[in-house]
C-alpha positions in Angstrom: 91.9 76.3 142.7 91.9 80.1 143.0 95.7 80.2 142.8 95.7 77.9 139.7 93.1 80.1 138.0 95.0 83.3 138.6 98.1 81.7 137.2 96.3 80.8 134.1 95.0 84.3 133.5 98.4 85.7 134.1 100.1 83.2 131.8 97.8 83.9 128.9 97.5 87.7 129.7 93.7 87.4 129.2 90.9 89.4 130.9 88.1 87.0 131.8 84.5 88.0 132.0 84.1 85.7 135.0 86.2 86.4 138.1 86.5 82.7 138.8 86.4 79.9 136.3 87.4 76.4 137.5 89.8 74.6 135.1 89.7 71.2 136.5 91.2 68.5 134.4 87.8 66.9 134.1 86.8 69.8 131.9 89.8 69.9 129.7 89.3 68.8 126.1 86.2 67.7 124.4 85.5 64.4 126.0 82.4 64.2 128.2 83.2 64.3 131.9 81.6 63.1 135.1 79.8 65.9 136.8 80.9 66.6 140.4 80.5 69.3 143.0 82.9 72.3 143.0 82.5 74.3 146.2 79.1 75.8 146.3 78.4 75.0 142.6 76.5 71.8 142.0 76.5 70.3 138.5 74.0 67.8 137.1 74.8 64.1 137.9 76.4 62.0 135.3 74.1 61.1 132.4 75.3 58.1 130.3 73.1 59.1 127.3 75.5 60.3 124.6 73.0 62.8 123.1 72.7 64.4 126.5 76.4 64.4 127.7 78.0 65.6 124.5 75.8 68.6 123.8 76.0 69.7 127.4 79.7 69.5 127.4 80.1 71.3 124.1 77.9 74.1 125.4 80.0 74.3 128.6 83.2 74.5 126.6 81.8 77.1 124.3 80.7 79.2 127.3 84.1 78.9 129.0 85.8 79.9 125.8 83.6 82.9 125.2 83.7 84.4 128.8 87.5 84.3 128.9 87.9 87.7 127.3 85.9 90.9 127.2 86.5 91.3 123.5 84.2 88.4 122.8 81.3 90.7 123.6 81.8 92.0 120.0 80.7 88.6 118.7 77.2 90.0 118.5 78.4 91.8 115.3 79.2 88.5 113.5 75.6 87.5 112.7 74.7 91.1 112.1 77.6 91.5 109.6 76.7 88.3 107.8 73.0 89.2 107.6 73.9 92.7 106.3 76.0 91.1 103.6 73.4 88.5 102.6 70.5 91.0 102.5 72.6 93.7 100.7 72.3 96.5 103.2 74.1 99.8 102.8 77.8 99.3 102.0 78.8 101.5 105.0 76.7 99.3 107.3 78.2 96.1 105.8 81.8 97.5 106.2 81.3 98.7 109.8 79.5 95.6 111.1 82.0 93.1 109.5 84.9 95.4 110.7 83.8 94.9 114.3 82.9 91.3 113.7 86.4 90.3 112.7 88.0 91.7 115.8 86.7 89.1 118.3 87.0 86.4 115.7 90.7 87.2 115.4 91.0 86.9 119.2 89.3 83.4 119.1 91.5 82.3 116.2 94.6 83.2 118.2 93.2 81.4 121.3 92.4 78.2 119.3 95.9 78.3 117.7 97.6 78.6 121.1 95.5 75.8 122.5 96.4 73.5 119.6 100.0 74.5 119.5 100.4 73.8 123.2 99.9 70.0 122.5 102.4 69.8 119.7 105.7 70.3 121.5 108.0 73.3 121.2 109.0 73.0 117.5 105.7 72.2 116.0 103.9 74.5 118.4 106.1 77.4 117.5 105.6 76.7 113.8 101.8 76.5 114.3 101.8 79.9 116.1 104.1 81.4 113.4 101.9 80.1 110.6 98.6 81.2 112.0 99.8 84.2 113.9 98.5 86.5 111.1 95.8 84.3 109.8 93.2 87.1 109.6 95.4 89.4 107.5 96.2 86.4 105.3 92.5 85.6 104.8 91.5 89.2 104.1 94.4 89.6 101.7 93.6 86.4 99.8 90.0 87.4 99.3 91.2 90.9 98.2 93.7 89.3 95.8 91.0 87.1 94.4 89.0 90.2 93.6 92.1 91.8 92.0 92.3 94.5 94.8 96.1 94.6 94.6 96.2 98.1 96.1 94.3 96.9 99.2 96.6 93.8 99.5 99.8 95.8 99.3 98.5 98.5 101.7 97.2 96.0 104.2 100.5 94.2 104.3 102.5 97.4 104.8 99.9 98.6 107.3 100.2 95.5 109.4 104.0 95.9 109.5 103.9 99.6 110.4 101.1 99.2 113.0 103.2 96.5 114.7 106.6 98.2 114.7 105.4 101.7 115.4 101.9 101.6 117.0 102.1 98.5 119.1 105.8 98.8 120.0 105.2 102.5 120.8 102.3 101.7 123.1 104.4 99.0 124.8 107.3 101.4 125.4 105.0 104.2 126.5 102.7 102.2 128.9 105.7 100.2 130.3 107.8 103.4 130.6 105.1 105.2 132.6 105.2 102.4 135.2 108.9 101.6 135.1 111.7 104.2 134.7 113.6 102.0 132.3 112.9 98.6 130.9 115.4 96.1 129.3 115.0 93.3 126.8 117.2 90.9 125.0 119.2 93.1 122.6 120.6 90.1 120.6 117.1 88.9 119.7 116.0 92.5 118.9 119.1 93.0 116.7 118.4 89.8 114.8 114.8 90.8 114.1 116.0 94.3 113.0 118.4 92.8 110.6 115.6 90.6 109.1 113.4 93.7 108.8 116.2 95.4 106.9 116.3 92.5 104.4 112.5 92.9 104.0 112.9 96.6 103.3 115.5 95.8 100.7 113.1 93.4 99.0 110.8 96.4 98.3 113.6 98.9 97.4 115.3 96.6 94.9 112.2 96.2 92.6 111.9 100.0 92.6 115.5 100.6 91.6 115.1 98.0 88.8 112.0 99.9 87.6 114.1 103.0 87.4 116.9 101.2 85.5 114.4 99.8 83.0 112.4 103.1 82.6 114.3 103.9 79.3 114.8 100.3 78.2 113.1 98.7 75.4 112.3 95.7 77.5 109.0 95.4 79.3 109.5 96.8 82.9 106.4 95.0 84.1 107.5 91.6 83.0 110.9 92.0 84.5 109.4 93.3 87.8 107.2 90.2 87.9 110.2 87.9 87.4 112.1 89.7 90.1 109.2 89.7 92.5 108.6 85.9 92.1 112.2 85.1 92.6 112.6 87.5 95.6 109.4 86.0 97.2 110.8 82.5 97.0 114.1 83.7 98.5 112.3 85.5 101.4 110.3 82.4 102.1 113.5 80.4 102.4 115.0 83.0 104.7 111.8 82.8 106.8 112.1 79.0 107.1 115.8 79.5 108.2 114.6 82.1 110.8 112.1 79.6 112.2 114.8 76.9 112.5 117.1 79.5 114.1 114.5 80.5 116.6 112.9 77.2 117.4 115.9 74.8 117.1 119.5 75.9 116.6 119.5 79.1 118.8 116.3 78.5 120.8 118.2 79.3 124.0 118.6 82.9 122.9 114.8 83.3 122.6 114.0 81.4 125.8 116.5 83.0 128.3 114.2 85.8 129.4 111.0 83.7 129.1 112.5 81.1 131.5 113.3 83.8 134.0 109.8 85.2 133.8 108.4 81.7 134.3 110.6 81.2 137.4 109.2 84.4 138.8 105.7 83.3 138.2 106.1 80.1 140.1 105.4 76.5 139.1 101.7 77.0 138.7 102.0 78.1 135.1 103.9 74.9 134.2 101.1 72.8 135.5 98.4 74.9 133.7 95.6 72.8 132.2 94.5 73.6 128.7 90.8 74.4 128.1 90.6 72.6 124.8 92.2 69.4 123.7 93.5 69.0 120.1 90.2 67.9 118.6 88.2 70.7 120.2 90.9 73.3 119.3 90.9 72.0 115.7 87.1 72.3 115.5 87.2 75.8 116.9 90.0 76.7 114.5 88.0 75.5 111.5 84.7 77.2 112.5 86.3 80.5 113.4 88.3 80.5 110.1 85.2 80.0 108.1 83.4 82.8 109.9 86.5 85.1 109.3 86.5 84.2 105.6 82.7 85.1 105.3 83.0 88.4 107.2 86.2 89.3 105.3 84.5 88.6 102.0 81.7 91.1 102.8 84.2 93.6 104.2 86.4 93.5 101.1 83.4 93.6 98.8 82.2 96.9 100.3 85.5 98.7 100.0 84.8 100.2 96.5 81.5 101.6 97.7 83.1 103.0 100.8 85.7 104.7 98.7 83.1 106.3 96.5 80.9 107.3 99.3 83.3 108.6 101.9 86.3 109.7 99.8 88.7 107.6 101.8 91.4 106.0 99.6 91.9 102.3 99.3 95.5 102.9 100.6 94.2 104.4 103.8 91.6 101.6 104.3 94.2 98.9 103.7 97.1 100.6 105.6 95.3 101.9 108.7 91.8 100.3 109.1 92.3 96.6 108.1 95.4 96.1 110.3 93.3 97.2 113.3 90.8 94.4 112.6 93.4 91.6 112.6 95.7 92.8 115.3 93.5 94.5 117.9 93.5 91.6 120.4 97.2 90.9 119.8 98.0 94.6 120.3 96.2 94.6 123.7 98.1 91.5 124.8 101.5 93.1 123.9 100.7 96.3 125.9 99.5 94.3 128.9 102.7 92.2 129.1 104.8 95.4 128.6 103.0 97.0 131.6 104.0 93.9 133.6 107.6 94.5 132.6 107.8 91.4 130.3 109.4 93.3 127.5 110.9 90.3 125.7 107.5 88.9 125.2 106.1 92.3 124.1 109.0 92.7 121.6 108.4 89.2 120.3 104.7 90.0 119.7 105.3 93.3 118.0 108.4 92.8 115.8 107.8 89.0 115.4 104.4 89.6 113.9 105.9 92.2 111.5 108.5 89.6 110.4 105.8 87.1 109.7 104.0 89.6 107.4 107.2 90.8 105.7 108.9 87.4 105.2 106.0 85.0 105.0 102.6 86.5 104.2 103.6 89.1 101.6 105.9 86.6 99.6 103.2 84.0 99.9 100.6 86.3 98.4 103.0 87.1 95.5 103.4 83.4 94.8 99.7 82.8 95.1 99.0 85.6 92.7 101.5 84.0 90.3 99.6 80.7 90.5 96.1 82.2 90.0 97.2 84.7 87.3 97.1 88.0 89.3 100.0 90.3 88.8 100.8 90.9 92.5 104.4 92.2 92.8 106.8 93.6 95.4 106.9 96.9 93.6 105.2 99.2 96.0 104.5 102.9 95.4 107.0 105.7 96.3 105.6 106.8 99.6 104.9 103.3 100.8 108.5 102.1 100.2 110.0 105.2 101.8 107.7 105.0 104.8 108.6 101.3 105.4 112.3 102.0 105.1 112.3 105.0 107.5 110.1 103.2 110.0 112.4 100.2 110.1 115.4 102.6 110.5 113.7 104.4 113.4 112.8 101.2 115.2 116.3 99.7 114.7 117.9 102.8 116.3 115.5 102.6 119.3 115.9 99.0 120.2 119.6 98.5 119.5 120.6 99.3 123.1 118.3 96.7 124.6 116.5 99.4 126.7 113.3 101.4 126.4 111.4 104.2 128.1 108.3 106.2 127.6 110.0 108.9 125.4 110.9 106.2 122.9 107.3 105.1 122.9 106.2 108.6 122.3 108.5 108.8 119.3 107.2 105.6 117.7 103.6 106.7 118.2 104.3 110.2 116.8 105.9 108.6 113.7 102.9 106.3 113.2 100.4 109.2 113.5 102.4 111.3 111.0 102.3 108.4 108.5 98.6 107.7 109.1 97.8 111.4 108.5 99.9 111.4 105.3 98.3 108.2 104.0 94.8 109.7 104.7 95.5 112.5 102.2 97.4 110.2 99.8 95.4 109.6 96.7 94.9 106.2 95.0 95.6 107.5 91.5 99.3 107.9 92.1 100.7 105.4 89.6 104.3 106.5 89.8 106.7 104.2 91.7 110.0 105.0 93.2 111.6 104.4 89.8 109.7 107.3 88.4 111.2 109.6 91.0 114.6 108.3 90.3 114.2 108.9 86.6 113.2 112.5 87.2 116.2 113.0 89.4 118.5 111.6 86.7 116.9 113.9 84.0 
């Protein structure tokens, strides 16, 4: 059992609070089990009373789920954040408490999604992971969109992309490069992802150029930008569906080559890995955690205006730097851990794959959602945001095109991210001029 347990931890790249947790098939899923002895541990004998068996088993599954990762220690902030919001505490306290509360909830949401996806087969499982991979950012952005916080939504979307392709990828290259002189990964997959990122960059630049062209026109630039944004969002969603089919079906072998090799190195133990939760238990966990994330995110977003007034931080900085940390913290740690273990294809998939989900799925979805509920959410980002996205995508494309990485490339990515974070910290919210305004001045 010790060997099986170690394989499980390595496969999921998790850090458990307990050094040894038995994952016997009798404990997988939600169905009550017969209590037996495991080594020196003696469990209570079988009790046929339903009101005794089910609560005991639910408590045990909850315990095993919570102790699997150190980040779950932060769950203490969940009730504190909710109480702070209900009782109307100081906005700073509400923001900070719910900020730390969402970090472990994001980790649990990811875990429940993986457990549920593992029972659905490769295609449906991959679609499940792709859909819920950035669920926290999606929930926070939907709530912000409902409150007409369009600046926060746009900044958080761009911040999630930049944090993944610069901060996370940079940490992966740096940490992996400090242990290994040079690491390699599938350059074909990386090039495909880079090309998709270029398309996403174009989807932000084109609305800006249209704004410049319409700056002296009698037609309403706002209405035309809305039409372009709605049409572009639909096209991006179609491209994302094509990408999913490309990755999960038609060209799945390209994405599985390296993973198969890593599995072979790890032995057959990982293939025989037992899941902790069955579909019913995973679904229940997914629903409960999603509700908690929505509650905490509601209080978090509701306190942003007061935080801006009190601290002087801009909404752009909060959305671009702070909120992405909330939703991606656990995922970031996972990517760095696998990079340290020289599993760079998996690390690249986490970092750039997550960015593509934001750029090709979440952002267009929010534009369409805003269209439905009457909020003018567009793809026309401000000048500095669009330029930052384009330059960051260009830097990453140049770094990964050779299929190799080292610590120097990681340092360059991190340096780029820190420069952008510092620039956004001093970037004011009252800059209404888009890229089109800059173009117009250049023409004049």
